[in-house]
mmJSON file of the N, C-alpha and C atoms, coordinates in Angstrom:
{"data_MODEL":{"atom_site":{
"group_PDB":["ATOM","ATOM","ATOM","ATOM","ATOM","ATOM","ATOM","ATOM","ATOM","ATOM","ATOM","ATOM","ATOM","ATOM","ATOM","ATOM","ATOM","ATOM","ATOM","ATOM","ATOM","ATOM","ATOM","ATOM","ATOM","ATOM","ATOM","ATOM","ATOM","ATOM","ATOM","ATOM","ATOM","ATOM","ATOM","ATOM","ATOM","ATOM","ATOM","ATOM","ATOM","ATOM","ATOM","ATOM","ATOM","ATOM","ATOM","ATOM","ATOM","ATOM","ATOM","ATOM","ATOM","ATOM","ATOM","ATOM","ATOM","ATOM","ATOM","ATOM","ATOM","ATOM","ATOM","ATOM","ATOM","ATOM","ATOM","ATOM","ATOM","ATOM","ATOM","ATOM","ATOM","ATOM","ATOM","ATOM","ATOM","ATOM","ATOM","ATOM","ATOM","ATOM","ATOM","ATOM","ATOM","ATOM","ATOM","ATOM","ATOM","ATOM","ATOM","ATOM","ATOM","ATOM","ATOM","ATOM","ATOM","ATOM","ATOM","ATOM","ATOM","ATOM","ATOM","ATOM","ATOM","ATOM","ATOM","ATOM","ATOM","ATOM","ATOM","ATOM","ATOM","ATOM","ATOM","ATOM","ATOM","ATOM","ATOM","ATOM","ATOM","ATOM","ATOM","ATOM","ATOM","ATOM","ATOM","ATOM","ATOM","ATOM","ATOM","ATOM","ATOM","ATOM","ATOM","ATOM","ATOM","ATOM","ATOM","ATOM","ATOM","ATOM","ATOM","ATOM","ATOM","ATOM","ATOM","ATOM","ATOM","ATOM","ATOM","ATOM","ATOM","ATOM","ATOM","ATOM","ATOM","ATOM","ATOM","ATOM","ATOM","ATOM","ATOM","ATOM","ATOM","ATOM","ATOM","ATOM","ATOM","ATOM","ATOM","ATOM","ATOM","ATOM","ATOM","ATOM","ATOM","ATOM","ATOM","ATOM","ATOM","ATOM","ATOM","ATOM","ATOM","ATOM","ATOM","ATOM","ATOM","ATOM","ATOM","ATOM","ATOM","ATOM","ATOM","ATOM","ATOM","ATOM","ATOM","ATOM","ATOM","ATOM","ATOM","ATOM","ATOM","ATOM","ATOM","ATOM","ATOM","ATOM","ATOM","ATOM","ATOM","ATOM","ATOM","ATOM","ATOM","ATOM","ATOM","ATOM","ATOM","ATOM","ATOM","ATOM","ATOM","ATOM","ATOM","ATOM","ATOM","ATOM","ATOM","ATOM","ATOM","ATOM","ATOM","ATOM","ATOM"],
"id":[1,2,3,4,5,6,7,8,9,10,11,12,13,14,15,16,17,18,19,20,21,22,23,24,25,26,27,28,29,30,31,32,33,34,35,36,37,38,39,40,41,42,43,44,45,46,47,48,49,50,51,52,53,54,55,56,57,58,59,60,61,62,63,64,65,66,67,68,69,70,71,72,73,74,75,76,77,78,79,80,81,82,83,84,85,86,87,88,89,90,91,92,93,94,95,96,97,98,99,100,101,102,103,104,105,106,107,108,109,110,111,112,113,114,115,116,117,118,119,120,121,122,123,124,125,126,127,128,129,130,131,132,133,134,135,136,137,138,139,140,141,142,143,144,145,146,147,148,149,150,151,152,153,154,155,156,157,158,159,160,161,162,163,164,165,166,167,168,169,170,171,172,173,174,175,176,177,178,179,180,181,182,183,184,185,186,187,188,189,190,191,192,193,194,195,196,197,198,199,200,201,202,203,204,205,206,207,208,209,210,211,212,213,214,215,216,217,218,219,220,221,222,223,224,225,226,227,228,229,230,231,232,233,234,235,236,237],
"type_symbol":["N","C","C","N","C","C","N","C","C","N","C","C","N","C","C","N","C","C","N","C","C","N","C","C","N","C","C","N","C","C","N","C","C","N","C","C","N","C","C","N","C","C","N","C","C","N","C","C","N","C","C","N","C","C","N","C","C","N","C","C","N","C","C","N","C","C","N","C","C","N","C","C","N","C","C","N","C","C","N","C","C","N","C","C","N","C","C","N","C","C","N","C","C","N","C","C","N","C","C","N","C","C","N","C","C","N","C","C","N","C","C","N","C","C","N","C","C","N","C","C","N","C","C","N","C","C","N","C","C","N","C","C","N","C","C","N","C","C","N","C","C","N","C","C","N","C","C","N","C","C","N","C","C","N","C","C","N","C","C","N","C","C","N","C","C","N","C","C","N","C","C","N","C","C","N","C","C","N","C","C","N","C","C","N","C","C","N","C","C","N","C","C","N","C","C","N","C","C","N","C","C","N","C","C","N","C","C","N","C","C","N","C","C","N","C","C","N","C","C","N","C","C","N","C","C","N","C","C","N","C","C","N","C","C","N","C","C"],
"label_atom_id":["N","CA","C","N","CA","C","N","CA","C","N","CA","C","N","CA","C","N","CA","C","N","CA","C","N","CA","C","N","CA","C","N","CA","C","N","CA","C","N","CA","C","N","CA","C","N","CA","C","N","CA","C","N","CA","C","N","CA","C","N","CA","C","N","CA","C","N","CA","C","N","CA","C","N","CA","C","N","CA","C","N","CA","C","N","CA","C","N","CA","C","N","CA","C","N","CA","C","N","CA","C","N","CA","C","N","CA","C","N","CA","C","N","CA","C","N","CA","C","N","CA","C","N","CA","C","N","CA","C","N","CA","C","N","CA","C","N","CA","C","N","CA","C","N","CA","C","N","CA","C","N","CA","C","N","CA","C","N","CA","C","N","CA","C","N","CA","C","N","CA","C","N","CA","C","N","CA","C","N","CA","C","N","CA","C","N","CA","C","N","CA","C","N","CA","C","N","CA","C","N","CA","C","N","CA","C","N","CA","C","N","CA","C","N","CA","C","N","CA","C","N","CA","C","N","CA","C","N","CA","C","N","CA","C","N","CA","C","N","CA","C","N","CA","C","N","CA","C","N","CA","C","N","CA","C","N","CA","C","N","CA","C","N","CA","C","N","CA","C","N","CA","C","N","CA","C"],
"label_alt_id":[null,null,null,null,null,null,null,null,null,null,null,null,null,null,null,null,null,null,null,null,null,null,null,null,null,null,null,null,null,null,null,null,null,null,null,null,null,null,null,null,null,null,null,null,null,null,null,null,null,null,null,null,null,null,null,null,null,null,null,null,null,null,null,null,null,null,null,null,null,null,null,null,null,null,null,null,null,null,null,null,null,null,null,null,null,null,null,null,null,null,null,null,null,null,null,null,null,null,null,null,null,null,null,null,null,null,null,null,null,null,null,null,null,null,null,null,null,null,null,null,null,null,null,null,null,null,null,null,null,null,null,null,null,null,null,null,null,null,null,null,null,null,null,null,null,null,null,null,null,null,null,null,null,null,null,null,null,null,null,null,null,null,null,null,null,null,null,null,null,null,null,null,null,null,null,null,null,null,null,null,null,null,null,null,null,null,null,null,null,null,null,null,null,null,null,null,null,null,null,null,null,null,null,null,null,null,null,null,null,null,null,null,null,null,null,null,null,null,null,null,null,null,null,null,null,null,null,null,null,null,null,null,null,null,null,null,null],
"label_comp_id":["MET","MET","MET","ARG","ARG","ARG","LYS","LYS","LYS","MET","MET","MET","ASP","ASP","ASP","ASP","ASP","ASP","LYS","LYS","LYS","ILE","ILE","ILE","ASP","ASP","ASP","GLU","GLU","GLU","ILE","ILE","ILE","LEU","LEU","LEU","ASP","ASP","ASP","LEU","LEU","LEU","LEU","LEU","LEU","LYS","LYS","LYS","SER","SER","SER","GLN","GLN","GLN","ASN","ASN","ASN","GLU","GLU","GLU","MET","MET","MET","ILE","ILE","ILE","LYS","LYS","LYS","ASP","ASP","ASP","ILE","ILE","ILE","HIS","HIS","HIS","ASP","ASP","ASP","TYR","TYR","TYR","VAL","VAL","VAL","LYS","LYS","LYS","GLU","GLU","GLU","VAL","VAL","VAL","THR","THR","THR","SER","SER","SER","GLU","GLU","GLU","LYS","LYS","LYS","TYR","TYR","TYR","ILE","ILE","ILE","GLY","GLY","GLY","GLU","GLU","GLU","SER","SER","SER","ARG","ARG","ARG","MET","MET","MET","THR","THR","THR","ASN","ASN","ASN","PHE","PHE","PHE","SER","SER","SER","ILE","ILE","ILE","ASN","ASN","ASN","LEU","LEU","LEU","ALA","ALA","ALA","ALA","ALA","ALA","ASP","ASP","ASP","ILE","ILE","ILE","LEU","LEU","LEU","THR","THR","THR","GLU","GLU","GLU","ALA","ALA","ALA","ILE","ILE","ILE","SER","SER","SER","PRO","PRO","PRO","LYS","LYS","LYS","ILE","ILE","ILE","LYS","LYS","LYS","GLY","GLY","GLY","MET","MET","MET","MET","MET","MET","VAL","VAL","VAL","ASP","ASP","ASP","LEU","LEU","LEU","LEU","LEU","LEU","LYS","LYS","LYS","LYS","LYS","LYS","GLN","GLN","GLN","GLY","GLY","GLY","TRP","TRP","TRP","LYS","LYS","LYS","THR","THR","THR","GLU","GLU","GLU"],
"label_asym_id":["A","A","A","A","A","A","A","A","A","A","A","A","A","A","A","A","A","A","A","A","A","A","A","A","A","A","A","A","A","A","A","A","A","A","A","A","A","A","A","A","A","A","A","A","A","A","A","A","A","A","A","A","A","A","A","A","A","A","A","A","A","A","A","A","A","A","A","A","A","A","A","A","A","A","A","A","A","A","A","A","A","A","A","A","A","A","A","A","A","A","A","A","A","A","A","A","A","A","A","A","A","A","A","A","A","A","A","A","A","A","A","A","A","A","A","A","A","A","A","A","A","A","A","A","A","A","A","A","A","A","A","A","A","A","A","A","A","A","A","A","A","A","A","A","A","A","A","A","A","A","A","A","A","A","A","A","A","A","A","A","A","A","A","A","A","A","A","A","A","A","A","A","A","A","A","A","A","A","A","A","A","A","A","A","A","A","A","A","A","A","A","A","A","A","A","A","A","A","A","A","A","A","A","A","A","A","A","A","A","A","A","A","A","A","A","A","A","A","A","A","A","A","A","A","A","A","A","A","A","A","A","A","A","A","A","A","A"],
"label_entity_id":["1","1","1","1","1","1","1","1","1","1","1","1","1","1","1","1","1","1","1","1","1","1","1","1","1","1","1","1","1","1","1","1","1","1","1","1","1","1","1","1","1","1","1","1","1","1","1","1","1","1","1","1","1","1","1","1","1","1","1","1","1","1","1","1","1","1","1","1","1","1","1","1","1","1","1","1","1","1","1","1","1","1","1","1","1","1","1","1","1","1","1","1","1","1","1","1","1","1","1","1","1","1","1","1","1","1","1","1","1","1","1","1","1","1","1","1","1","1","1","1","1","1","1","1","1","1","1","1","1","1","1","1","1","1","1","1","1","1","1","1","1","1","1","1","1","1","1","1","1","1","1","1","1","1","1","1","1","1","1","1","1","1","1","1","1","1","1","1","1","1","1","1","1","1","1","1","1","1","1","1","1","1","1","1","1","1","1","1","1","1","1","1","1","1","1","1","1","1","1","1","1","1","1","1","1","1","1","1","1","1","1","1","1","1","1","1","1","1","1","1","1","1","1","1","1","1","1","1","1","1","1","1","1","1","1","1","1"],
"label_seq_id":[1,1,1,2,2,2,3,3,3,4,4,4,5,5,5,6,6,6,7,7,7,8,8,8,9,9,9,10,10,10,11,11,11,12,12,12,13,13,13,14,14,14,15,15,15,16,16,16,17,17,17,18,18,18,19,19,19,20,20,20,21,21,21,22,22,22,23,23,23,24,24,24,25,25,25,26,26,26,27,27,27,28,28,28,29,29,29,30,30,30,31,31,31,32,32,32,33,33,33,34,34,34,35,35,35,36,36,36,37,37,37,38,38,38,39,39,39,40,40,40,41,41,41,42,42,42,43,43,43,44,44,44,45,45,45,46,46,46,47,47,47,48,48,48,49,49,49,50,50,50,51,51,51,52,52,52,53,53,53,54,54,54,55,55,55,56,56,56,57,57,57,58,58,58,59,59,59,60,60,60,61,61,61,62,62,62,63,63,63,64,64,64,65,65,65,66,66,66,67,67,67,68,68,68,69,69,69,70,70,70,71,71,71,72,72,72,73,73,73,74,74,74,75,75,75,76,76,76,77,77,77,78,78,78,79,79,79],
"pdbx_PDB_ins_code":[null,null,null,null,null,null,null,null,null,null,null,null,null,null,null,null,null,null,null,null,null,null,null,null,null,null,null,null,null,null,null,null,null,null,null,null,null,null,null,null,null,null,null,null,null,null,null,null,null,null,null,null,null,null,null,null,null,null,null,null,null,null,null,null,null,null,null,null,null,null,null,null,null,null,null,null,null,null,null,null,null,null,null,null,null,null,null,null,null,null,null,null,null,null,null,null,null,null,null,null,null,null,null,null,null,null,null,null,null,null,null,null,null,null,null,null,null,null,null,null,null,null,null,null,null,null,null,null,null,null,null,null,null,null,null,null,null,null,null,null,null,null,null,null,null,null,null,null,null,null,null,null,null,null,null,null,null,null,null,null,null,null,null,null,null,null,null,null,null,null,null,null,null,null,null,null,null,null,null,null,null,null,null,null,null,null,null,null,null,null,null,null,null,null,null,null,null,null,null,null,null,null,null,null,null,null,null,null,null,null,null,null,null,null,null,null,null,null,null,null,null,null,null,null,null,null,null,null,null,null,null,null,null,null,null,null,null],
"Cartn_x":[-10.311,-9.038,-8.426,-8.618,-8.087,-8.701,-10.002,-10.709,-10.128,-9.807,-9.231,-7.841,-7.054,-5.72,-5.81,-6.783,-6.979,-7.337,-8.192,-8.584,-7.38,-6.582,-5.388,-4.414,-4.229,-3.36,-3.881,-5.188,-5.805,-5.585,-5.771,-5.562,-4.097,-3.183,-1.757,-1.399,-1.979,-1.732,-2.242,-3.419,-3.966,-3.089,-2.623,-1.752,-0.439,0.125,1.356,1.112,-0.01,-0.356,-0.535,-1.239,-1.448,-0.129,0.742,2.038,2.854,2.813,3.521,2.951,1.608,0.986,1.38,1.408,1.8,3.258,4.127,5.523,5.621,4.854,4.861,4.382,3.324,2.793,3.833,4.449,5.484,6.634,7.098,8.186,7.796,6.561,6.086,6.031,5.458,5.353,6.744,7.638,9.01,9.662,9.406,9.989,9.437,8.098,7.494,7.638,8.066,8.303,9.796,10.62,12.06,12.381,13.455,13.865,14.187,14.803,15.156,13.903,12.901,11.672,10.949,10.856,10.17,10.887,12.227,12.999,12.802,12.823,12.611,11.198,10.242,8.849,8.68,9.291,9.21,9.878,11.027,11.727,10.897,10.256,9.392,8.23,7.576,6.454,6.906,8.072,8.604,8.85,9.462,9.765,8.491,7.482,6.21,5.574,5.567,4.976,5.751,7.077,7.899,7.615,7.57,7.283,5.891,4.926,3.566,3.54,4.287,4.348,4.99,6.083,6.764,5.852,5.178,4.269,3.123,2.571,1.469,1.907,3.087,3.602,3.844,4.297,4.608,3.353,2.276,1.077,0.056,0.219,-0.768,-0.996,0.057,-0.193,-0.956,-0.629,-1.298,-2.777,-3.071,-4.461,-5.214,-4.549,-5.195,-5.536,-4.617,-4.875,-6.034,-6.112,-7.207,-8.542,-8.545,-9.782,-10.223,-9.269,-9.591,-10.168,-9.536,-10.038,-11.452,-11.707,-13.028,-14.063,-13.717,-14.643,-14.916,-13.882,-14.07,-15.016,-14.864,-15.738,-17.187,-17.389,-18.749,-19.289,-18.496,-18.985,-18.615,-17.825,-17.403,-16.313,-16.317,-15.247,-14.137,-12.937,-11.785,-10.729,-9.922,-8.86,-7.528],
"Cartn_y":[45.109,44.96,43.576,43.107,41.791,40.684,40.818,39.817,39.753,40.896,40.975,40.327,40.572,39.968,38.446,37.946,36.499,35.885,36.584,36.092,36.079,37.119,37.194,36.076,35.837,34.745,33.392,33.212,31.961,31.771,32.837,32.776,32.472,33.101,32.846,31.392,30.864,29.457,28.522,28.833,28.017,28.1,29.285,29.445,28.677,28.727,27.975,26.476,26.019,24.606,24.188,25.002,24.703,24.736,25.661,25.758,24.484,23.962,22.718,21.557,21.487,20.422,20.53,21.729,21.923,21.5,21.818,21.389,19.87,19.221,17.762,17.149,17.703,17.213,17.405,18.557,18.841,17.836,17.591,16.638,15.238,14.829,13.507,13.392,14.39,14.371,14.349,15.13,15.162,13.788,13.113,11.792,10.756,10.699,9.635,9.871,11.035,11.286,11.235,10.923,10.845,9.567,9.607,8.44,7.259,7.535,6.468,5.757,6.527,5.94,5.136,5.714,5.021,3.727,3.776,2.562,1.493,1.891,0.931,0.35,1.196,0.742,-0.27,0.03,-0.907,-2.23,-2.168,-3.397,-4.207,-3.538,-4.233,-4.905,-4.177,-4.753,-5.931,-5.79,-6.88,-8.112,-7.91,-9.029,-9.725,-8.943,-9.524,-10.331,-9.765,-10.475,-11.746,-11.672,-12.847,-13.949,-13.58,-14.563,-15.175,-14.358,-14.864,-15.823,-15.497,-16.385,-17.721,-17.661,-18.9,-19.74,-19.116,-19.84,-20.459,-19.699,-20.21,-21.421,-21.338,-22.47,-23.688,-23.437,-24.544,-25.256,-24.517,-25.165,-25.545,-25.079,-25.367,-26.858,-27.69,-29.125,-29.757,-29.349,-29.91,-29.52,-28.264,-27.815,-28.507,-28.646,-29.337,-30.765,-31.446,-32.809,-32.881,-31.917,-31.884,-31.665,-30.798,-30.535,-31.771,-32.459,-33.683,-34.733,-34.906,-35.876,-35.521,-34.248,-33.809,-34.08,-33.787,-34.041,-35.538,-36.354,-37.813,-38.308,-37.761,-38.166,-37.798,-36.728,-36.278,-36.973,-37.894,-38.657,-38.107,-37.111,-36.548,-37.431,-37.514,-38.245,-37.253,-37.62,-36.75,-37.554,-36.877,-37.56,-37.049],
"Cartn_z":[23.801,23.149,23.443,24.653,25.048,24.212,23.927,23.139,21.729,21.145,19.811,19.787,20.822,20.911,21.009,21.748,21.872,20.519,19.774,18.448,17.518,17.557,16.713,17.079,18.356,18.8,18.325,18.391,17.935,16.436,15.677,14.226,13.917,14.625,14.41,14.738,15.797,16.155,15.056,14.536,13.448,12.208,11.886,10.726,10.894,12.087,12.353,12.192,12.717,12.612,11.147,10.396,8.982,8.217,8.574,7.922,8.156,9.369,9.679,8.872,8.775,7.993,6.532,5.982,4.59,4.381,5.32,5.23,5.244,6.128,6.194,4.883,4.328,3.051,1.956,1.934,0.94,1.048,2.27,2.476,2.016,2.311,1.909,0.391,-0.252,-1.717,-2.338,-1.784,-2.286,-2.158,-1.032,-0.804,-1.773,-1.9,-2.709,-4.214,-4.601,-6.023,-6.36,-5.37,-5.624,-6.402,-7.17,-7.953,-7.042,-5.902,-4.966,-4.456,-4.031,-3.496,-4.579,-5.768,-6.866,-7.218,-7.267,-7.555,-6.502,-5.226,-4.145,-4.188,-4.502,-4.591,-5.727,-6.855,-7.994,-7.664,-6.979,-6.606,-5.623,-4.679,-3.718,-4.441,-5.344,-6.093,-6.951,-7.579,-8.385,-7.522,-6.363,-5.465,-4.99,-4.654,-4.211,-5.339,-6.539,-7.683,-8.017,-7.938,-8.213,-7.187,-5.915,-4.868,-5.068,-5.441,-5.675,-6.856,-7.917,-9.082,-8.728,-7.963,-7.557,-6.676,-5.729,-4.846,-5.638,-6.569,-7.391,-8.195,-8.794,-9.565,-8.67,-7.46,-6.554,-6.064,-5.829,-5.268,-6.331,-7.547,-8.584,-8.805,-8.949,-9.161,-7.995,-6.777,-5.604,-5.614,-5.907,-5.947,-7.081,-8.228,-9.347,-8.949,-8.284,-7.838,-6.862,-5.951,-4.994,-5.699,-6.704,-7.438,-8.218,-8.844,-9.592,-8.65,-7.49,-6.505,-6.058,-5.81,-5.384,-6.474,-7.719,-8.825,-8.986,-8.817,-8.914,-7.83,-6.609,-5.502,-5.781,-6.552,-6.877,-8.126,-8.701,-9.832,-11.196,-11.253,-12.533,-13.124,-14.442,-15.122,-15.427,-15.038,-15.303,-16.032,-16.767,-17.514,-17.131],
"occupancy":[1.0,1.0,1.0,1.0,1.0,1.0,1.0,1.0,1.0,1.0,1.0,1.0,1.0,1.0,1.0,1.0,1.0,1.0,1.0,1.0,1.0,1.0,1.0,1.0,1.0,1.0,1.0,1.0,1.0,1.0,1.0,1.0,1.0,1.0,1.0,1.0,1.0,1.0,1.0,1.0,1.0,1.0,1.0,1.0,1.0,1.0,1.0,1.0,1.0,1.0,1.0,1.0,1.0,1.0,1.0,1.0,1.0,1.0,1.0,1.0,1.0,1.0,1.0,1.0,1.0,1.0,1.0,1.0,1.0,1.0,1.0,1.0,1.0,1.0,1.0,1.0,1.0,1.0,1.0,1.0,1.0,1.0,1.0,1.0,1.0,1.0,1.0,1.0,1.0,1.0,1.0,1.0,1.0,1.0,1.0,1.0,1.0,1.0,1.0,1.0,1.0,1.0,1.0,1.0,1.0,1.0,1.0,1.0,1.0,1.0,1.0,1.0,1.0,1.0,1.0,1.0,1.0,1.0,1.0,1.0,1.0,1.0,1.0,1.0,1.0,1.0,1.0,1.0,1.0,1.0,1.0,1.0,1.0,1.0,1.0,1.0,1.0,1.0,1.0,1.0,1.0,1.0,1.0,1.0,1.0,1.0,1.0,1.0,1.0,1.0,1.0,1.0,1.0,1.0,1.0,1.0,1.0,1.0,1.0,1.0,1.0,1.0,1.0,1.0,1.0,1.0,1.0,1.0,1.0,1.0,1.0,1.0,1.0,1.0,1.0,1.0,1.0,1.0,1.0,1.0,1.0,1.0,1.0,1.0,1.0,1.0,1.0,1.0,1.0,1.0,1.0,1.0,1.0,1.0,1.0,1.0,1.0,1.0,1.0,1.0,1.0,1.0,1.0,1.0,1.0,1.0,1.0,1.0,1.0,1.0,1.0,1.0,1.0,1.0,1.0,1.0,1.0,1.0,1.0,1.0,1.0,1.0,1.0,1.0,1.0,1.0,1.0,1.0,1.0,1.0,1.0,1.0,1.0,1.0,1.0,1.0,1.0],
"B_iso_or_equiv":[0.0,0.0,0.0,0.0,0.0,0.0,0.0,0.0,0.0,0.0,0.0,0.0,0.0,0.0,0.0,0.0,0.0,0.0,0.0,0.0,0.0,0.0,0.0,0.0,0.0,0.0,0.0,0.0,0.0,0.0,0.0,0.0,0.0,0.0,0.0,0.0,0.0,0.0,0.0,0.0,0.0,0.0,0.0,0.0,0.0,0.0,0.0,0.0,0.0,0.0,0.0,0.0,0.0,0.0,0.0,0.0,0.0,0.0,0.0,0.0,0.0,0.0,0.0,0.0,0.0,0.0,0.0,0.0,0.0,0.0,0.0,0.0,0.0,0.0,0.0,0.0,0.0,0.0,0.0,0.0,0.0,0.0,0.0,0.0,0.0,0.0,0.0,0.0,0.0,0.0,0.0,0.0,0.0,0.0,0.0,0.0,0.0,0.0,0.0,0.0,0.0,0.0,0.0,0.0,0.0,0.0,0.0,0.0,0.0,0.0,0.0,0.0,0.0,0.0,0.0,0.0,0.0,0.0,0.0,0.0,0.0,0.0,0.0,0.0,0.0,0.0,0.0,0.0,0.0,0.0,0.0,0.0,0.0,0.0,0.0,0.0,0.0,0.0,0.0,0.0,0.0,0.0,0.0,0.0,0.0,0.0,0.0,0.0,0.0,0.0,0.0,0.0,0.0,0.0,0.0,0.0,0.0,0.0,0.0,0.0,0.0,0.0,0.0,0.0,0.0,0.0,0.0,0.0,0.0,0.0,0.0,0.0,0.0,0.0,0.0,0.0,0.0,0.0,0.0,0.0,0.0,0.0,0.0,0.0,0.0,0.0,0.0,0.0,0.0,0.0,0.0,0.0,0.0,0.0,0.0,0.0,0.0,0.0,0.0,0.0,0.0,0.0,0.0,0.0,0.0,0.0,0.0,0.0,0.0,0.0,0.0,0.0,0.0,0.0,0.0,0.0,0.0,0.0,0.0,0.0,0.0,0.0,0.0,0.0,0.0,0.0,0.0,0.0,0.0,0.0,0.0,0.0,0.0,0.0,0.0,0.0,0.0],
"pdbx_formal_charge":[null,null,null,null,null,null,null,null,null,null,null,null,null,null,null,null,null,null,null,null,null,null,null,null,null,null,null,null,null,null,null,null,null,null,null,null,null,null,null,null,null,null,null,null,null,null,null,null,null,null,null,null,null,null,null,null,null,null,null,null,null,null,null,null,null,null,null,null,null,null,null,null,null,null,null,null,null,null,null,null,null,null,null,null,null,null,null,null,null,null,null,null,null,null,null,null,null,null,null,null,null,null,null,null,null,null,null,null,null,null,null,null,null,null,null,null,null,null,null,null,null,null,null,null,null,null,null,null,null,null,null,null,null,null,null,null,null,null,null,null,null,null,null,null,null,null,null,null,null,null,null,null,null,null,null,null,null,null,null,null,null,null,null,null,null,null,null,null,null,null,null,null,null,null,null,null,null,null,null,null,null,null,null,null,null,null,null,null,null,null,null,null,null,null,null,null,null,null,null,null,null,null,null,null,null,null,null,null,null,null,null,null,null,null,null,null,null,null,null,null,null,null,null,null,null,null,null,null,null,null,null,null,null,null,null,null,null],
"auth_seq_id":[1,1,1,2,2,2,3,3,3,4,4,4,5,5,5,6,6,6,7,7,7,8,8,8,9,9,9,10,10,10,11,11,11,12,12,12,13,13,13,14,14,14,15,15,15,16,16,16,17,17,17,18,18,18,19,19,19,20,20,20,21,21,21,22,22,22,23,23,23,24,24,24,25,25,25,26,26,26,27,27,27,28,28,28,29,29,29,30,30,30,31,31,31,32,32,32,33,33,33,34,34,34,35,35,35,36,36,36,37,37,37,38,38,38,39,39,39,40,40,40,41,41,41,42,42,42,43,43,43,44,44,44,45,45,45,46,46,46,47,47,47,48,48,48,49,49,49,50,50,50,51,51,51,52,52,52,53,53,53,54,54,54,55,55,55,56,56,56,57,57,57,58,58,58,59,59,59,60,60,60,61,61,61,62,62,62,63,63,63,64,64,64,65,65,65,66,66,66,67,67,67,68,68,68,69,69,69,70,70,70,71,71,71,72,72,72,73,73,73,74,74,74,75,75,75,76,76,76,77,77,77,78,78,78,79,79,79],
"auth_comp_id":["MET","MET","MET","ARG","ARG","ARG","LYS","LYS","LYS","MET","MET","MET","ASP","ASP","ASP","ASP","ASP","ASP","LYS","LYS","LYS","ILE","ILE","ILE","ASP","ASP","ASP","GLU","GLU","GLU","ILE","ILE","ILE","LEU","LEU","LEU","ASP","ASP","ASP","LEU","LEU","LEU","LEU","LEU","LEU","LYS","LYS","LYS","SER","SER","SER","GLN","GLN","GLN","ASN","ASN","ASN","GLU","GLU","GLU","MET","MET","MET","ILE","ILE","ILE","LYS","LYS","LYS","ASP","ASP","ASP","ILE","ILE","ILE","HIS","HIS","HIS","ASP","ASP","ASP","TYR","TYR","TYR","VAL","VAL","VAL","LYS","LYS","LYS","GLU","GLU","GLU","VAL","VAL","VAL","THR","THR","THR","SER","SER","SER","GLU","GLU","GLU","LYS","LYS","LYS","TYR","TYR","TYR","ILE","ILE","ILE","GLY","GLY","GLY","GLU","GLU","GLU","SER","SER","SER","ARG","ARG","ARG","MET","MET","MET","THR","THR","THR","ASN","ASN","ASN","PHE","PHE","PHE","SER","SER","SER","ILE","ILE","ILE","ASN","ASN","ASN","LEU","LEU","LEU","ALA","ALA","ALA","ALA","ALA","ALA","ASP","ASP","ASP","ILE","ILE","ILE","LEU","LEU","LEU","THR","THR","THR","GLU","GLU","GLU","ALA","ALA","ALA","ILE","ILE","ILE","SER","SER","SER","PRO","PRO","PRO","LYS","LYS","LYS","ILE","ILE","ILE","LYS","LYS","LYS","GLY","GLY","GLY","MET","MET","MET","MET","MET","MET","VAL","VAL","VAL","ASP","ASP","ASP","LEU","LEU","LEU","LEU","LEU","LEU","LYS","LYS","LYS","LYS","LYS","LYS","GLN","GLN","GLN","GLY","GLY","GLY","TRP","TRP","TRP","LYS","LYS","LYS","THR","THR","THR","GLU","GLU","GLU"],
"auth_asym_id":["A","A","A","A","A","A","A","A","A","A","A","A","A","A","A","A","A","A","A","A","A","A","A","A","A","A","A","A","A","A","A","A","A","A","A","A","A","A","A","A","A","A","A","A","A","A","A","A","A","A","A","A","A","A","A","A","A","A","A","A","A","A","A","A","A","A","A","A","A","A","A","A","A","A","A","A","A","A","A","A","A","A","A","A","A","A","A","A","A","A","A","A","A","A","A","A","A","A","A","A","A","A","A","A","A","A","A","A","A","A","A","A","A","A","A","A","A","A","A","A","A","A","A","A","A","A","A","A","A","A","A","A","A","A","A","A","A","A","A","A","A","A","A","A","A","A","A","A","A","A","A","A","A","A","A","A","A","A","A","A","A","A","A","A","A","A","A","A","A","A","A","A","A","A","A","A","A","A","A","A","A","A","A","A","A","A","A","A","A","A","A","A","A","A","A","A","A","A","A","A","A","A","A","A","A","A","A","A","A","A","A","A","A","A","A","A","A","A","A","A","A","A","A","A","A","A","A","A","A","A","A","A","A","A","A","A","A"],
"auth_atom_id":["N","CA","C","N","CA","C","N","CA","C","N","CA","C","N","CA","C","N","CA","C","N","CA","C","N","CA","C","N","CA","C","N","CA","C","N","CA","C","N","CA","C","N","CA","C","N","CA","C","N","CA","C","N","CA","C","N","CA","C","N","CA","C","N","CA","C","N","CA","C","N","CA","C","N","CA","C","N","CA","C","N","CA","C","N","CA","C","N","CA","C","N","CA","C","N","CA","C","N","CA","C","N","CA","C","N","CA","C","N","CA","C","N","CA","C","N","CA","C","N","CA","C","N","CA","C","N","CA","C","N","CA","C","N","CA","C","N","CA","C","N","CA","C","N","CA","C","N","CA","C","N","CA","C","N","CA","C","N","CA","C","N","CA","C","N","CA","C","N","CA","C","N","CA","C","N","CA","C","N","CA","C","N","CA","C","N","CA","C","N","CA","C","N","CA","C","N","CA","C","N","CA","C","N","CA","C","N","CA","C","N","CA","C","N","CA","C","N","CA","C","N","CA","C","N","CA","C","N","CA","C","N","CA","C","N","CA","C","N","CA","C","N","CA","C","N","CA","C","N","CA","C","N","CA","C","N","CA","C","N","CA","C","N","CA","C","N","CA","C","N","CA","C","N","CA","C"],
"pdbx_PDB_model_num":[1,1,1,1,1,1,1,1,1,1,1,1,1,1,1,1,1,1,1,1,1,1,1,1,1,1,1,1,1,1,1,1,1,1,1,1,1,1,1,1,1,1,1,1,1,1,1,1,1,1,1,1,1,1,1,1,1,1,1,1,1,1,1,1,1,1,1,1,1,1,1,1,1,1,1,1,1,1,1,1,1,1,1,1,1,1,1,1,1,1,1,1,1,1,1,1,1,1,1,1,1,1,1,1,1,1,1,1,1,1,1,1,1,1,1,1,1,1,1,1,1,1,1,1,1,1,1,1,1,1,1,1,1,1,1,1,1,1,1,1,1,1,1,1,1,1,1,1,1,1,1,1,1,1,1,1,1,1,1,1,1,1,1,1,1,1,1,1,1,1,1,1,1,1,1,1,1,1,1,1,1,1,1,1,1,1,1,1,1,1,1,1,1,1,1,1,1,1,1,1,1,1,1,1,1,1,1,1,1,1,1,1,1,1,1,1,1,1,1,1,1,1,1,1,1,1,1,1,1,1,1,1,1,1,1,1,1]
}}}
């Protein structure tokens, strides 16, 4: 009988653990599907893309100049 009680206790512990994990998953899904989270995520992505575009525009002439210089050193004709 003691062995059966131990098994039941083990099963109950596992069920409690799984229940907690399911609650955590539910809370996470609820959070990431909220309008607030989605709006913040979109704003973050927009900000990152904007910063990347600005950086690309700022360094593009310098990189182009470096590439032209490299091609000239290798004997290519550039205009």
